[in-house]
C-alpha positions in Angstrom: 32.3 63.5 35.5 30.8 65.6 38.9 27.2 65.4 39.4 26.1 68.8 38.7 22.5 70.1 39.1 20.4 69.5 35.5 16.8 70.9 37.0 15.5 67.9 37.1 13.6 68.1 40.1 11.8 65.0 42.4 9.6 63.7 39.5 12.5 62.3 37.4 13.7 60.8 40.2 10.2 59.1 40.6 9.8 58.2 36.6 13.8 56.4 36.9 11.8 54.2 40.3 8.7 53.6 37.7 10.6 52.6 34.6 13.2 50.9 36.8 10.7 48.5 38.8 8.4 47.9 35.0 11.9 46.9 33.9 12.6 44.0 37.6 15.8 45.8 38.5 16.5 46.2 41.5 18.6 49.9 42.7 21.9 47.5 43.1 20.9 45.5 39.9 20.4 49.2 38.0 23.6 50.3 39.9 25.9 47.3 38.5 24.9 47.7 35.1 25.3 51.7 35.1 28.5 51.7 36.9 27.3 54.3 39.7 26.5 54.0 43.1 23.7 52.2 44.6 23.4 55.2 46.6 23.4 57.7 44.0 20.5 55.7 42.6 18.6 55.8 45.5 19.1 59.5 45.9 18.5 60.2 42.4 14.8 58.1 42.7 14.0 60.2 46.3 14.6 63.5 44.6 17.8 63.9 47.5 20.4 64.6 44.4 19.7 66.1 41.5 21.6 64.1 38.3 23.9 65.6 35.9 22.5 64.7 32.3 25.8 62.2 32.2 24.3 60.4 35.1 20.5 61.1 33.2 21.9 59.5 29.8 23.9 56.4 31.5 20.4 55.3 33.5 18.3 56.2 30.3 21.0 53.7 28.2 20.6 50.7 31.1 16.6 51.3 31.4 16.8 51.1 27.3 14.4 54.8 27.8 14.9 58.0 26.2 16.1 60.4 28.3 13.5 62.7 27.7 11.0 60.1 29.0 12.0 61.2 32.3 11.1 64.5 32.7 7.3 63.7 30.5 4.5 65.6 32.2 1.2 64.2 29.9 -0.2 61.1 28.0 0.4 60.8 24.5 -2.2 63.3 22.5 -3.6 62.9 18.9 -1.8 67.1 18.7 1.2 68.3 20.7 1.9 71.8 21.9 5.0 73.1 23.2 4.2 76.9 24.4 7.8 78.3 24.3 7.2 79.6 27.4 6.6 75.9 28.7 9.1 74.0 27.1 11.1 71.5 29.2 14.4 72.0 29.6 17.7 70.6 30.9 21.3 71.9 31.3 24.6 69.8 31.4 27.0 69.8 33.9 28.9 73.5 34.3 26.1 74.8 32.3 27.5 74.8 28.8 24.4 72.9 27.2 21.2 73.9 27.9 18.4 71.5 26.1 15.0 72.5 26.2 12.5 70.0 24.3 10.6 70.9 20.6 8.7 68.0 20.6 6.7 65.7 23.2 8.2 63.2 25.0 5.7 60.5 23.6 6.6 60.3 19.6 9.2 58.4 17.4 11.0 61.5 16.9 12.7 64.4 19.2 13.2 67.3 18.5 15.3 69.6 21.0 17.0 73.7 20.6 20.0 73.5 22.2 22.3 76.3 23.4 25.9 75.4 23.5 28.0 78.4 25.4 31.7 79.6 24.4 34.1 77.0 24.6 31.5 74.2 25.6 30.6 71.1 24.5 27.8 68.4 24.7 29.9 66.0 26.1 33.2 65.1 27.9 33.7 62.5 25.3 32.4 61.5 22.5 29.2 58.7 23.2 27.1 56.8 20.3 23.5 55.5 21.4 20.9 53.8 18.5 19.0 56.7 16.9 19.8 58.9 14.1 20.6 62.3 14.6 20.2 65.9 12.1 21.3 69.2 13.5 20.7 72.7 12.1 22.9 75.4 13.1 20.6 78.5 13.8 22.8 81.0 15.1 26.6 80.8 15.6 29.1 78.3 14.8 28.9 74.7 16.2 31.6 71.6 14.8 29.9 68.4 15.5 32.7 65.8 15.7 31.6 62.2 14.3 34.2 58.9 15.2 36.8 62.0 15.8 36.2 63.9 12.4 35.4 67.8 13.0 32.4 69.4 10.5 31.7 72.6 10.9 28.9 74.4 10.3 27.7 77.8 10.3 23.9 79.3 10.3 21.7 77.2 8.2 24.4 74.5 8.0 22.7 70.7 9.0 24.3 68.2 9.5 22.9 64.3 9.2 24.4 61.0 11.0 23.9 57.9 12.3 24.2 58.2 16.1 25.7 54.8 17.1 29.0 56.5 16.0 30.3 57.9 18.6 29.9 61.9 18.5 29.4 65.5 20.3 28.5 69.1 20.1 31.7 71.7 20.8 31.6 75.3 20.2 34.7 76.7 19.7 33.6 80.3 18.7 33.3 83.3 21.1 29.6 83.7 20.9 26.6 81.1 22.1 25.9 78.5 19.4 21.9 77.7 19.3 20.7 75.0 16.8 18.0 73.1 16.4 18.6 69.2 16.6 16.5 66.2 15.5 16.8 62.6 16.8 14.8 59.3 15.6 14.0 56.8 17.6 14.3 58.9 20.9 18.0 58.8 22.3 19.2 58.3 25.6 
């Protein structure tokens, strides 16, 4: 998968470097465990390269860190308000999927709003992570593929599943799909 821009920015690279160092890993060790090149990881950490969503997922998985922790701006608070105009957003390669975080990055549940363009998917291949997910379609149609089985959802429909099962989201309709996704614990 190409390393197209996610809009991550240099702060994400710094957070990856800090997390890697906290785990006691060198760039080469992270590269070996992630099957990414040491050069790519170094460029991401220095803010030279804007990583794809897939690259961030792989790094987060190896570092055992929720993906959106790389985008965290603040320390945990007793009450967190996320204003609609100030949501943190990331985009998948080719811009087919956009996630905006509705919850703070420091909790035990992650809530995202997703928009999936017509013909787009959340990942080229189904993937898994140690979490549970519940997705609610708010507009359009969404196909939730879990362990090779397609589940078609319309507005107001929801689907809950164990994220350890290979899964992905697809939009086979001719209009954008909007959905809300809750993940616990936050995934990578």
